[in-house]
C-alpha positions in Angstrom: -0.1 -0.2 0.2 1.6 3.5 -1.0 0.8 6.4 1.7 1.4 9.8 0.2 4.3 11.8 2.0 3.6 14.8 4.0 5.5 17.7 5.6 7.4 17.0 9.2 5.5 20.4 10.1 2.0 19.8 8.0 1.1 16.2 8.6 -1.0 17.2 12.1 -1.0 18.9 15.4 0.3 16.6 17.0 3.8 15.5 14.6 4.6 18.7 15.1 4.9 18.5 18.3 6.7 15.6 18.5 9.1 16.8 16.0 9.4 20.3 17.7 13.3 20.9 19.0 15.7 23.7 19.6 17.6 22.9 16.5 16.3 22.5 12.8 19.0 23.1 10.4 19.4 20.8 7.9 23.5 20.8 8.5 25.0 17.9 9.5 26.2 18.7 13.3 29.0 19.0 14.7 30.7 17.1 16.8 33.2 17.0 19.5 36.6 15.5 19.9 38.5 14.0 22.8 37.3 12.1 25.7 34.1 13.4 24.9 33.7 12.6 21.0 30.1 13.4 19.9 27.4 16.0 20.7 26.3 16.4 24.4 23.8 14.1 25.9 25.1 11.0 24.5 25.6 8.6 28.0 28.6 7.7 26.9 31.3 9.3 25.1 31.7 8.5 21.2 28.8 5.9 21.7 25.3 6.2 20.0 23.1 3.4 22.2 19.7 3.0 19.6 17.2 0.4 20.7 15.1 -1.5 19.3 12.5 -4.5 19.4 13.2 -7.6 17.4 11.0 -9.3 14.8 10.1 -6.7 12.8 11.3 -7.4 9.0 12.0 -4.9 6.8 12.9 -2.7 9.8 14.2 -4.5 12.8 15.6 -8.7 12.4 18.1 -10.5 13.0 20.4 -11.4 9.7 19.9 -15.2 10.1 16.8 -15.3 11.2 17.0 -15.9 14.6 21.1 -15.0 15.5 23.7 -13.0 13.4 24.0 -9.8 12.8 21.0 -6.8 14.0 20.1 -5.3 11.1 17.3 -3.4 8.8 16.3 -0.2 7.8 15.5 1.3 11.3 19.0 0.2 12.6 20.9 1.4 9.4 19.3 4.6 9.8 20.2 5.1 13.3 24.3 4.0 12.2 23.8 6.7 9.3 22.8 9.4 12.2 26.3 8.0 13.7 27.5 8.9 11.6 26.9 11.9 10.8 27.2 12.7 14.5 31.0 11.1 14.5 30.3 8.3 17.0 29.8 4.1 16.9 26.7 3.1 17.0 26.0 -0.2 19.5 22.5 -2.1 19.1 21.0 -3.3 22.5 17.9 -5.4 21.5 14.4 -5.0 24.1 11.1 -6.3 24.3 8.9 -3.1 22.5 7.5 -2.0 25.8 10.8 -1.3 27.4 11.8 1.5 24.8 10.3 4.5 26.2 11.6 3.2 29.9 15.2 2.7 28.5 15.2 6.4 26.5 14.4 7.6 30.1 16.9 4.4 32.8 19.2 6.1 30.4 20.3 2.9 28.6 19.3 3.9 25.5 20.3 7.4 23.5 17.8 6.8 20.9 15.0 4.6 20.4 14.2 3.7 16.6 11.7 0.4 16.4 8.8 0.9 14.6 7.6 3.2 16.8 3.9 5.4 15.7 4.7 9.2 17.0 1.6 9.4 19.6 0.3 12.2 21.5 1.4 9.8 24.9 4.4 8.8 23.8 5.4 12.6 22.9 4.5 14.0 26.5 7.6 11.7 27.8 10.0 11.7 24.9 11.1 13.7 21.9 10.4 12.5 18.1 11.1 13.1 14.7 9.3 11.6 11.8 11.0 9.5 9.8 8.1 7.0 7.8 4.4 6.9 7.4 2.6 4.2 7.8 -0.7 2.7 9.7 -2.1 -0.6 10.9 -3.2 -3.5 8.8 -5.0 -7.2 9.6 -3.5 -10.4 8.3 -5.3 -13.5 8.5 -5.0 -16.7 7.4 -6.5 -16.7 3.7 -9.8 -18.8 5.0 -10.6 -16.7 7.1 -10.2 -13.3 4.7 -12.2 -14.3 2.8 -15.3 -13.6 5.1 -13.4 -10.2 6.4 -14.3 -7.0 4.1 -15.3 -4.7 6.6 -14.2 -3.5 10.3 -17.2 -5.1 11.9 -16.5 -8.5 10.1 -13.5 -8.5 12.6 -16.2 -8.5 15.6 -15.5 -12.4 17.3 -12.6 -13.1 15.3 -9.1 -13.7 17.9 -6.5 -11.7 16.9 -2.7 -11.0 17.9 -0.7 -7.6 18.5 2.6 -6.6 19.6 1.8 -5.8 23.5 1.8 -1.8 24.1 1.3 -1.1 20.9 -1.0 1.5 18.9 -2.2 -1.9 16.7 -3.7 -3.5 20.1 -4.9 0.3 20.7 -6.9 0.5 17.2 -7.7 -3.9 17.7 -9.1 -2.8 21.1 -11.2 -0.4 19.8 -13.1 -1.6 17.6 -13.5 -4.8 19.7 -15.7 -2.0 21.7 -17.6 -1.3 18.4 -18.3 -4.5 18.2 -20.2 -5.0 21.7 -21.8 -2.6 21.7 -23.0 -2.6 18.2 -24.1 -6.1 20.2 -21.7 -8.5 18.7 -19.2 -10.4 20.2 -16.2 -8.8 20.9 -12.5 -9.8 19.5 -10.3 -11.8 21.3 -6.9 -9.9 21.5 -3.8 -12.3 22.4 -0.8 -9.8 23.5 2.7 -11.0 21.8 6.5 -9.2 22.6 6.5 -9.5 18.8 2.9 -10.0 16.4 5.3 -12.7 14.6 5.8 -14.6 17.0 1.5 -15.6 17.0 2.1 -16.9 13.5 2.2 -20.2 14.5 -0.6 -19.7 16.3 -2.7 -19.1 13.4 -1.4 -21.4 10.9 -2.8 -23.7 13.7 -6.3 -22.3 14.4 -5.8 -21.0 17.5 -6.1 -17.5 16.0 -7.3 -16.0 13.0 -4.8 -13.2 12.6 -3.0 -10.7 13.1 -3.2 -7.0 13.3 0.5 -4.8 13.3 1.8 -1.5 10.6 1.7 -1.8 7.2 5.3 -2.0 6.5 4.9 -5.4 8.1 2.0 -7.1 7.1 3.2 -6.1 3.6 6.0 -8.5 4.1 4.0 -11.0 5.9 1.9 -11.0 2.5 4.9 -11.8 0.5 6.2 -14.5 2.0 3.6 -16.3 3.7 1.1 -18.1 1.2 -1.4 -18.9 3.8 -1.8 -15.7 5.4 -3.4 -12.6 3.6 -3.3 -8.7 4.1 -6.5 -6.6 4.3 -6.6 -3.5 3.6 -8.3 -0.8 4.9 -10.0 -1.2 8.3 -7.6 0.3 10.4 -6.5 4.1 9.7 -3.1 4.4 7.2 -2.2 7.6 8.4 0.4 7.3 11.4 4.5 8.0 11.5 7.2 6.1 12.9 9.3 7.9 14.8 12.9 8.0 16.1 12.8 8.7 19.8 15.4 10.7 22.2 14.1 11.1 26.1 12.5 14.4 26.8 14.2 17.9 26.4 18.0 15.8 26.0 20.4 18.4 24.4 20.9 15.0 22.1 17.4 15.9 20.7 18.3 19.0 18.4 21.1 17.0 17.5 19.5 13.9 16.4 16.7 15.8 14.2 20.0 17.3 12.5 21.1 14.1 11.5 17.6 12.5 10.6 16.7 16.1 8.4 20.3 15.7 7.1 19.5 11.9 5.9 16.2 13.0 4.8 17.3 15.8 2.2 20.6 14.2 1.1 18.0 10.5 0.1 19.8 8.6 2.4 16.8 7.6 4.0 15.3 6.7 0.8 18.1 4.4 -0.7 17.9 3.0 2.4 14.3 2.3 2.0 14.5 0.6 -1.3 16.8 -1.2 -0.4 14.7 -3.3 2.2 11.6 -3.0 0.3 10.0 -0.3 1.3 8.3 2.4 -0.5 10.8 5.6 -1.1 7.8 8.0 -1.1 6.2 7.5 3.1 9.8 8.2 4.0 9.3 11.5 5.2 10.2 15.0 4.0 11.7 18.5 5.2 10.1 21.3 4.7 14.0 23.3 5.2 11.9 26.5 3.9 9.5 26.8 6.6 12.2 25.3 9.1 
């Protein structure tokens, strides 16, 4: 599914809040030298600690499926940020619901891991929009044949990644189901929604809800699963997050704007089978 890219200053009031950091220059940020290599705000001098939650191809995943190097669009993009800052990037793997607490505790300098920008998150973290997306349901083929509208999900057994906007969307639809006198959606939370695929194939679950990015990947790689578009909002943004008010936040924003403007993020999108038009745009004249 293709999405139309928007400017950072026009996507929504929420995204404007998320991206409103002190420095908005598109120039590559300056770096310090010596023992304090890198910009102020790094928890370890000379190291950008990037936190990710895996099982989310093509954004972040193990090269060999369950082992090897951690790769993906998010991961490579964060490494490019590290290069601009003049520091090494260290990837830290954790559960999705630990990403924001990781920023707050100092374990993470940046959390770039398929997280939507929403009101709740921008209250406690700074964020830069990087990629447009939305929620999408992926169903076992026999179930997908019976679903053409949102209320057709009533009574189904669906998985969602715990603590995500996707899980919240399913909960909202389930509430609509019960309000209409229909059976609720049975929602099962997983650390990563792809962990639910064996249960879907065995018949214990009917499908899962995740982003359009993962849905497209699952549809291409699994003949027995069908992405069903149009049932959930598709006007959301993945963000790169830093701790709220951190000295590092404006430096991260400048670096990401540079990578958007010089085409690096779009090239990485093509490399990982994403739509380069979904990469956020920077309206430099308005900054």
